[in-house]
C-alpha positions in Angstrom: 66.4 239.2 207.0 70.5 239.6 208.4 72.3 242.7 207.6 75.0 241.0 205.4 72.3 239.6 203.0 70.5 242.9 202.7 72.4 244.0 199.8 72.6 241.0 197.7 70.8 242.9 194.7 71.7 246.3 195.5 71.8 248.4 192.1 70.1 246.0 190.1 66.7 246.0 188.5 64.5 243.0 187.9 61.2 242.7 186.2 58.7 240.1 187.7 55.6 239.1 185.6 52.5 238.1 187.8 53.7 240.0 190.4 50.3 240.9 191.6 50.1 238.0 193.9 51.4 234.8 195.2 54.7 233.8 193.8 55.3 236.6 191.4 54.2 239.0 194.7 56.9 236.9 196.8 59.8 237.3 194.5 59.3 241.0 194.1 59.0 241.8 197.6 62.1 239.5 198.5 64.2 240.9 195.4 63.2 244.8 197.0 64.1 243.7 200.2 67.8 242.5 199.3 68.2 246.2 197.2 66.4 245.2 193.6 64.4 248.1 192.0 61.7 246.2 190.6 58.9 246.4 188.2 55.8 244.7 189.2 54.4 243.4 185.9 50.5 242.3 186.5 47.7 241.7 184.2 45.8 243.9 186.7 47.0 246.8 188.0 44.5 246.4 190.9 46.3 243.9 192.1 49.8 245.0 191.1 49.7 248.5 192.5 49.5 247.3 196.2 52.4 245.1 196.2 54.4 248.1 194.5 53.2 250.4 197.4 53.8 247.8 200.1 57.8 247.5 198.8 57.7 251.6 198.9 56.2 251.4 202.1 58.9 249.1 203.2 61.6 251.5 201.9 62.3 249.5 198.5 61.9 250.8 194.8 59.1 249.6 192.7 56.8 250.5 189.9 53.7 249.0 188.6 52.9 248.1 184.9 49.7 246.5 183.4 51.2 243.6 181.6 49.6 240.5 179.5 52.3 238.3 178.7 50.7 236.8 176.2 50.7 240.0 174.3 54.4 240.7 173.2 54.1 244.5 173.0 52.8 244.4 176.7 56.2 242.5 177.8 58.1 245.3 175.7 56.6 247.8 177.6 57.8 246.2 180.7 61.2 246.3 180.0 61.4 249.5 178.4 59.8 250.8 182.0 62.6 249.0 183.5 65.2 250.7 181.6 64.0 254.3 181.3 63.1 254.2 185.3 65.9 252.5 186.8 68.5 252.7 184.0 68.7 249.1 183.0 67.8 245.5 183.5 69.5 242.7 185.3 66.9 239.9 186.1 63.5 238.8 184.1 61.5 236.5 186.2 58.8 234.9 184.3 56.1 233.6 186.7 52.8 234.7 185.1 50.3 231.7 184.5 46.7 231.3 183.3 44.4 229.3 185.3 45.4 225.7 185.3 41.8 224.7 185.3 39.8 221.4 187.0 41.8 218.5 187.2 40.9 215.9 184.1 42.0 213.8 181.9 43.2 215.0 178.6 40.5 214.0 176.7 38.2 216.6 178.6 41.1 219.4 178.7 38.9 222.4 177.3 40.7 224.0 174.1 40.5 227.3 176.0 42.6 226.2 179.0 45.3 224.3 176.8 45.5 227.6 174.5 45.8 230.1 177.5 48.5 227.6 179.1 50.2 227.7 176.0 50.2 231.4 175.3 51.4 232.1 179.2 53.7 229.7 179.8 55.3 229.0 176.4 54.7 231.9 174.2 55.4 234.2 177.4 58.5 232.6 178.1 59.7 233.3 174.5 58.6 237.0 174.6 60.3 237.4 178.1 63.4 236.2 176.7 63.5 238.2 173.2 62.5 241.1 174.8 65.1 241.1 177.8 68.0 239.3 175.7 69.7 242.6 174.9 69.5 244.6 178.1 70.6 241.1 180.3 73.6 241.3 177.5 74.6 244.6 178.7 75.0 243.4 182.3 75.5 239.9 182.4 72.0 239.4 183.8 69.7 236.3 184.4 66.5 234.8 182.9 64.4 233.1 185.6 61.4 231.1 184.7 58.9 229.4 187.2 57.9 226.0 186.3 57.3 223.2 188.2 58.1 219.6 189.4 55.1 218.6 187.4 57.1 219.6 183.9 59.1 216.8 185.5 57.4 214.1 187.0 53.9 215.1 185.2 50.7 214.8 186.3 48.0 212.2 185.1 45.3 214.9 185.6 46.8 218.1 184.6 48.3 217.0 181.4 48.4 220.8 180.0 50.2 222.1 183.1 52.4 219.2 182.7 53.1 220.1 179.2 54.0 223.5 179.3 56.3 223.6 182.2 58.5 220.9 180.8 58.6 223.1 178.1 59.8 226.1 180.1 62.6 223.6 181.3 63.8 222.7 178.1 63.7 226.4 176.7 65.7 227.3 179.9 68.3 224.6 179.2 68.7 225.8 175.5 69.0 229.5 176.2 71.5 228.7 178.9 73.4 227.2 176.3 72.8 229.9 174.0 73.3 232.6 175.9 76.2 231.1 178.3 78.8 233.2 176.2 77.5 236.5 176.9 77.6 235.9 180.7 73.8 235.5 181.0 72.6 232.9 183.2 69.2 231.1 182.7 67.5 229.0 185.5 64.1 227.7 187.0 62.6 227.5 190.1 59.8 224.6 190.9 57.8 226.3 193.6 54.9 224.7 196.3 53.5 227.7 197.9 50.5 228.9 199.5 48.7 231.2 197.3 45.2 232.7 195.8 45.9 230.0 192.8 46.5 227.2 195.2 43.7 228.0 197.0 41.5 228.1 194.2 42.9 224.7 193.3 42.3 223.2 196.6 38.8 224.3 196.4 38.6 222.1 192.9 40.5 219.2 194.6 39.5 219.2 198.3 41.8 216.2 198.8 44.8 218.0 197.3 46.1 219.7 200.3 46.2 216.7 202.4 47.8 214.8 199.6 50.7 217.6 199.2 51.3 218.3 202.8 51.7 215.0 203.4 54.1 214.1 200.6 56.0 217.0 201.8 59.2 216.2 204.5 59.0 219.3 205.6 55.4 219.1 206.6 54.0 222.2 205.4 53.2 224.5 202.1 55.5 227.2 201.3 55.4 231.2 201.8 55.9 232.9 198.7 57.7 235.8 200.3 59.9 233.9 202.9 60.3 230.5 201.2 60.3 231.1 197.5 61.4 234.8 197.1 65.1 234.2 198.6 65.7 231.6 196.2 64.9 233.9 193.3 67.1 236.2 194.9 70.2 233.7 195.3 69.7 232.6 191.5 69.5 236.5 190.4 73.0 237.2 192.7 76.5 236.8 192.3 76.1 233.9 194.7 75.0 231.4 192.0 77.3 233.4 189.6 78.3 229.5 188.0 75.1 228.1 187.9 73.0 228.2 184.9 70.4 225.5 183.0 69.4 224.4 186.7 65.8 223.9 188.1 65.5 223.8 191.7 62.6 222.3 193.4 61.5 224.6 196.4 58.8 222.4 197.7 59.9 221.1 201.1 61.1 218.1 199.5 58.0 217.2 197.9 60.1 216.0 195.2 63.6 214.4 195.0 63.8 212.9 191.5 67.1 214.5 190.4 
């Protein structure tokens, strides 16, 4: 990281859900590296605490809290911790998501997979928006939803995932219009990165890795901290202050449908 970029988020506070690993951890670490104080909101503190410890060891500021995003009280507690510990909230990043499950046709999607997708992607996006709004309004902050290209181009064998990711993009656009007069920006990232969740998907669908890499012009799968995290930093920082209601696909060029 070059010295001029080190303070892009200096003095700001960011809550990242699902930050116990993968893309969430990468975003949290990138935000901290650029000067933000970060709340690691993780469903399991045994995964979230190590992320907070790594940030602290690198000289950053972070605290972990147990947070099941399907539970509104947990989301409220994460926001309250950001305000009480660090003095406010400048960005809410909703990344947490239940396991996608095996690729199947829609008639074979288990009810528990569908309900978990709705709870963590749809209902939790509303939770994060509602809980963070008064604080983001106070600081003209940012809401960032982690969506997917699947929410645009769909998938024939991940129908529940495609639906909820499309809903997130619709919510982001609506909130961008609703909150714009308050100075709040709302955007999405559609990442492709090597994460524990991705590794599990590869196990369930062994041909997916070759297919994904083959359709990616840059010829590799992204890294959460060095490829995805910096884009989140950009969207939270003043560098993107005139950008709202947009989705950035950070996938090595795999999706170019806009």
